[in-house]
KEDREN-693812 format. One record per residue (C-alpha): residue number from 1; residue in one letter; x, y, z. Coordinates in Angstrom, 2 decimals, padded with zeros to 5 digits. Layout:
<sites>
{pos = NUM&code = a&c1 = X&c2 = Y&c3 = Z}
...
</sites>
This chain:
<sites>
{pos = 1&code = m&c1 = 011.91&c2 = 015.52&c3 = 019.71}
{pos = 2&code = p&c1 = 012.94&c2 = 012.00&c3 = 018.50}
{pos = 3&code = r&c1 = 015.11&c2 = 011.48&c3 = 015.02}
{pos = 4&code = s&c1 = 012.64&c2 = 008.99&c3 = 013.79}
{pos = 5&code = l&c1 = 009.34&c2 = 011.10&c3 = 014.43}
{pos = 6&code = h&c1 = 011.47&c2 = 014.19&c3 = 012.82}
{pos = 7&code = t&c1 = 011.78&c2 = 011.96&c3 = 010.00}
{pos = 8&code = r&c1 = 008.28&c2 = 011.06&c3 = 009.69}
{pos = 9&code = i&c1 = 007.20&c2 = 014.05&c3 = 009.44}
{pos = 10&code = a&c1 = 009.62&c2 = 015.43&c3 = 007.14}
{pos = 11&code = n&c1 = 008.94&c2 = 012.35&c3 = 004.52}
{pos = 12&code = e&c1 = 004.97&c2 = 013.10&c3 = 005.01}
{pos = 13&code = t&c1 = 005.59&c2 = 016.70&c3 = 004.68}
{pos = 14&code = a&c1 = 007.32&c2 = 015.84&c3 = 001.26}
{pos = 15&code = v&c1 = 004.52&c2 = 013.28&c3 = 000.28}
{pos = 16&code = r&c1 = 002.21&c2 = 016.22&c3 = 000.87}
{pos = 17&code = r&c1 = 004.27&c2 = 018.65&c3 = -001.44}
{pos = 18&code = h&c1 = 004.40&c2 = 015.94&c3 = -004.58}
{pos = 19&code = f&c1 = 000.73&c2 = 015.26&c3 = -003.76}
{pos = 20&code = g&c1 = 000.37&c2 = 018.61&c3 = -004.30}
{pos = 21&code = s&c1 = 002.42&c2 = 019.28&c3 = -007.37}
{pos = 22&code = a&c1 = 000.65&c2 = 016.08&c3 = -009.09}
{pos = 23&code = v&c1 = -003.06&c2 = 017.97&c3 = -007.89}
{pos = 24&code = a&c1 = -001.75&c2 = 021.12&c3 = -009.88}
{pos = 25&code = v&c1 = -000.32&c2 = 019.32&c3 = -012.76}
{pos = 26&code = g&c1 = -003.48&c2 = 017.45&c3 = -013.13}
{pos = 27&code = v&c1 = -005.24&c2 = 020.84&c3 = -013.09}
{pos = 28&code = t&c1 = -003.26&c2 = 022.68&c3 = -015.22}
{pos = 29&code = l&c1 = -003.73&c2 = 019.75&c3 = -017.76}
{pos = 30&code = y&c1 = -007.34&c2 = 019.91&c3 = -017.48}
{pos = 31&code = v&c1 = -007.89&c2 = 023.35&c3 = -018.35}
{pos = 32&code = l&c1 = -005.97&c2 = 023.47&c3 = -020.96}
{pos = 33&code = d&c1 = -007.11&c2 = 020.44&c3 = -022.42}
{pos = 34&code = g&c1 = -010.54&c2 = 019.56&c3 = -020.88}
{pos = 35&code = s&c1 = -010.30&c2 = 015.78&c3 = -020.77}
{pos = 36&code = g&c1 = -010.50&c2 = 014.77&c3 = -017.04}
{pos = 37&code = r&c1 = -008.60&c2 = 011.03&c3 = -018.15}
{pos = 38&code = y&c1 = -005.86&c2 = 012.51&c3 = -019.54}
{pos = 39&code = a&c1 = -005.19&c2 = 015.13&c3 = -016.33}
{pos = 40&code = a&c1 = -005.45&c2 = 012.11&c3 = -013.76}
{pos = 41&code = v&c1 = -003.15&c2 = 009.88&c3 = -015.85}
{pos = 42&code = a&c1 = -000.51&c2 = 012.72&c3 = -015.80}
{pos = 43&code = a&c1 = -001.20&c2 = 013.78&c3 = -012.47}
{pos = 44&code = a&c1 = -000.80&c2 = 009.91&c3 = -011.14}
{pos = 45&code = l&c1 = 002.21&c2 = 009.66&c3 = -013.27}
{pos = 46&code = a&c1 = 003.73&c2 = 012.82&c3 = -012.01}
{pos = 47&code = f&c1 = 003.52&c2 = 012.11&c3 = -008.29}
{pos = 48&code = c&c1 = 004.76&c2 = 008.61&c3 = -009.05}
{pos = 49&code = v&c1 = 007.76&c2 = 009.90&c3 = -010.86}
{pos = 50&code = w&c1 = 008.38&c2 = 012.24&c3 = -008.12}
{pos = 51&code = l&c1 = 008.14&c2 = 009.19&c3 = -005.37}
{pos = 52&code = v&c1 = 010.42&c2 = 007.16&c3 = -007.30}
{pos = 53&code = a&c1 = 013.22&c2 = 009.99&c3 = -007.48}
{pos = 54&code = d&c1 = 012.78&c2 = 010.75&c3 = -003.51}
{pos = 55&code = t&c1 = 012.82&c2 = 007.02&c3 = -002.78}
{pos = 56&code = a&c1 = 016.09&c2 = 006.78&c3 = -005.33}
{pos = 57&code = q&c1 = 017.31&c2 = 009.57&c3 = -003.45}
{pos = 58&code = i&c1 = 017.32&c2 = 007.99&c3 = 000.03}
{pos = 59&code = a&c1 = 018.32&c2 = 004.49&c3 = -001.10}
{pos = 60&code = v&c1 = 021.36&c2 = 005.56&c3 = -003.16}
{pos = 61&code = g&c1 = 022.30&c2 = 009.17&c3 = -002.13}
{pos = 62&code = d&c1 = 021.59&c2 = 013.03&c3 = -003.32}
{pos = 63&code = y&c1 = 021.13&c2 = 013.78&c3 = -006.79}
{pos = 64&code = a&c1 = 020.37&c2 = 010.18&c3 = -007.32}
{pos = 65&code = d&c1 = 016.83&c2 = 011.97&c3 = -008.49}
{pos = 66&code = h&c1 = 019.02&c2 = 013.47&c3 = -011.44}
{pos = 67&code = i&c1 = 019.80&c2 = 010.22&c3 = -012.60}
{pos = 68&code = v&c1 = 015.89&c2 = 009.38&c3 = -012.51}
{pos = 69&code = f&c1 = 015.01&c2 = 012.27&c3 = -014.63}
{pos = 70&code = g&c1 = 018.04&c2 = 011.72&c3 = -017.12}
{pos = 71&code = l&c1 = 016.84&c2 = 008.16&c3 = -017.78}
{pos = 72&code = l&c1 = 012.97&c2 = 009.60&c3 = -017.97}
{pos = 73&code = v&c1 = 014.29&c2 = 012.23&c3 = -020.49}
{pos = 74&code = f&c1 = 015.81&c2 = 009.32&c3 = -022.60}
{pos = 75&code = c&c1 = 012.74&c2 = 007.31&c3 = -022.44}
{pos = 76&code = f&c1 = 010.81&c2 = 010.47&c3 = -023.60}
{pos = 77&code = v&c1 = 013.30&c2 = 011.05&c3 = -026.82}
{pos = 78&code = g&c1 = 012.92&c2 = 007.56&c3 = -027.48}
{pos = 79&code = y&c1 = 009.21&c2 = 007.89&c3 = -027.43}
{pos = 80&code = t&c1 = 009.80&c2 = 010.89&c3 = -029.15}
{pos = 81&code = v&c1 = 012.32&c2 = 009.15&c3 = -032.24}
{pos = 82&code = a&c1 = 009.23&c2 = 005.84&c3 = -032.52}
{pos = 83&code = a&c1 = 006.71&c2 = 007.95&c3 = -032.59}
{pos = 84&code = g&c1 = 008.02&c2 = 009.70&c3 = -035.59}
{pos = 85&code = g&c1 = 007.64&c2 = 013.12&c3 = -033.72}
{pos = 86&code = p&c1 = 009.58&c2 = 016.41&c3 = -034.13}
{pos = 87&code = v&c1 = 013.08&c2 = 015.86&c3 = -035.28}
{pos = 88&code = w&c1 = 014.25&c2 = 019.11&c3 = -033.78}
{pos = 89&code = a&c1 = 013.67&c2 = 017.55&c3 = -029.96}
{pos = 90&code = v&c1 = 015.57&c2 = 014.76&c3 = -030.13}
{pos = 91&code = a&c1 = 019.25&c2 = 016.44&c3 = -029.94}
{pos = 92&code = p&c1 = 017.93&c2 = 018.88&c3 = -027.10}
{pos = 93&code = g&c1 = 016.32&c2 = 015.91&c3 = -025.32}
{pos = 94&code = t&c1 = 019.67&c2 = 013.91&c3 = -025.43}
{pos = 95&code = l&c1 = 021.56&c2 = 016.87&c3 = -024.32}
{pos = 96&code = l&c1 = 019.29&c2 = 017.44&c3 = -021.28}
{pos = 97&code = g&c1 = 019.24&c2 = 013.45&c3 = -020.57}
{pos = 98&code = c&c1 = 023.23&c2 = 013.37&c3 = -020.55}
{pos = 99&code = w&c1 = 023.50&c2 = 016.25&c3 = -018.63}
{pos = 100&code = f&c1 = 021.31&c2 = 014.96&c3 = -015.91}
{pos = 101&code = l&c1 = 022.46&c2 = 011.57&c3 = -016.11}
{pos = 102&code = l&c1 = 026.51&c2 = 013.20&c3 = -015.50}
{pos = 103&code = d&c1 = 025.21&c2 = 015.52&c3 = -012.80}
{pos = 104&code = g&c1 = 023.73&c2 = 012.73&c3 = -010.65}
{pos = 105&code = v&c1 = 026.74&c2 = 010.65&c3 = -011.42}
{pos = 106&code = q&c1 = 029.55&c2 = 012.52&c3 = -010.96}
{pos = 107&code = h&c1 = 027.85&c2 = 014.17&c3 = -007.80}
{pos = 108&code = l&c1 = 027.47&c2 = 010.52&c3 = -005.97}
{pos = 109&code = r&c1 = 031.30&c2 = 009.57&c3 = -007.26}
{pos = 110&code = h&c1 = 032.28&c2 = 012.23&c3 = -005.50}
{pos = 111&code = g&c1 = 030.12&c2 = 011.91&c3 = -002.32}
{pos = 112&code = i&c1 = 028.96&c2 = 015.69&c3 = -002.84}
{pos = 113&code = t&c1 = 025.64&c2 = 016.39&c3 = -001.40}
{pos = 114&code = r&c1 = 022.88&c2 = 019.40&c3 = -002.12}
{pos = 115&code = d&c1 = 024.04&c2 = 021.03&c3 = 001.20}
{pos = 116&code = e&c1 = 027.78&c2 = 020.94&c3 = -000.38}
{pos = 117&code = v&c1 = 026.97&c2 = 022.83&c3 = -003.28}
{pos = 118&code = g&c1 = 027.44&c2 = 026.32&c3 = -002.87}
{pos = 119&code = i&c1 = 026.56&c2 = 028.80&c3 = -006.22}
{pos = 120&code = k&c1 = 026.69&c2 = 032.26&c3 = -005.46}
{pos = 121&code = y&c1 = 023.47&c2 = 033.76&c3 = -007.34}
{pos = 122&code = s&c1 = 025.51&c2 = 037.42&c3 = -007.22}
{pos = 123&code = y&c1 = 028.37&c2 = 037.94&c3 = -009.48}
{pos = 124&code = d&c1 = 029.96&c2 = 041.40&c3 = -009.31}
{pos = 125&code = g&c1 = 026.99&c2 = 042.80&c3 = -006.97}
{pos = 126&code = s&c1 = 024.25&c2 = 042.32&c3 = -009.96}
{pos = 127&code = p&c1 = 021.65&c2 = 039.74&c3 = -009.63}
{pos = 128&code = v&c1 = 021.09&c2 = 040.23&c3 = -013.50}
{pos = 129&code = t&c1 = 024.21&c2 = 039.56&c3 = -014.27}
{pos = 130&code = g&c1 = 024.77&c2 = 037.49&c3 = -011.67}
{pos = 131&code = l&c1 = 022.24&c2 = 034.76&c3 = -012.39}
{pos = 132&code = p&c1 = 023.24&c2 = 033.78&c3 = -015.88}
{pos = 133&code = k&c1 = 026.90&c2 = 033.04&c3 = -014.44}
{pos = 134&code = a&c1 = 025.49&c2 = 030.96&c3 = -011.67}
{pos = 135&code = l&c1 = 023.66&c2 = 028.99&c3 = -014.37}
{pos = 136&code = l&c1 = 026.42&c2 = 028.54&c3 = -016.50}
{pos = 137&code = v&c1 = 028.73&c2 = 027.64&c3 = -013.56}
{pos = 138&code = r&c1 = 026.09&c2 = 025.17&c3 = -012.39}
{pos = 139&code = l&c1 = 025.97&c2 = 023.73&c3 = -015.57}
{pos = 140&code = a&c1 = 029.58&c2 = 023.25&c3 = -016.14}
{pos = 141&code = e&c1 = 029.51&c2 = 021.59&c3 = -012.60}
{pos = 142&code = p&c1 = 029.25&c2 = 018.25&c3 = -013.60}
{pos = 143&code = v&c1 = 032.22&c2 = 018.51&c3 = -015.96}
{pos = 144&code = l&c1 = 034.45&c2 = 020.52&c3 = -013.41}
{pos = 145&code = l&c1 = 034.02&c2 = 017.63&c3 = -010.43}
</sites>
């Protein structure tokens, strides 16, 4: 199979997957809220965010989507502050945005791709204790690069 056709099929599959996820977001919000307009707008926004993240990943490199998500989290935190939302959401939101940005920048800076990131999910032969350890290793990875 020619490489261009293989790339096209992979891209179309990714778009279909994101569209399906956006439909799931819209249906979930419609079931929970009952507003069709709100559900459609949220689904369209989710689809656009996923497409922008994929475009950034293709244009800049692997983990560029983390930078997009980090900036998006900062936008939501700023909106929460401006709208007078819950104060408790500012600190965790800022930490989450900082982690996404740091993770994306560090991986791009060092040229590490997702295929090169190998995290063992089983430490000491037990997935129950291994998953929290793997999560901590993954959370610390941007700092340790």
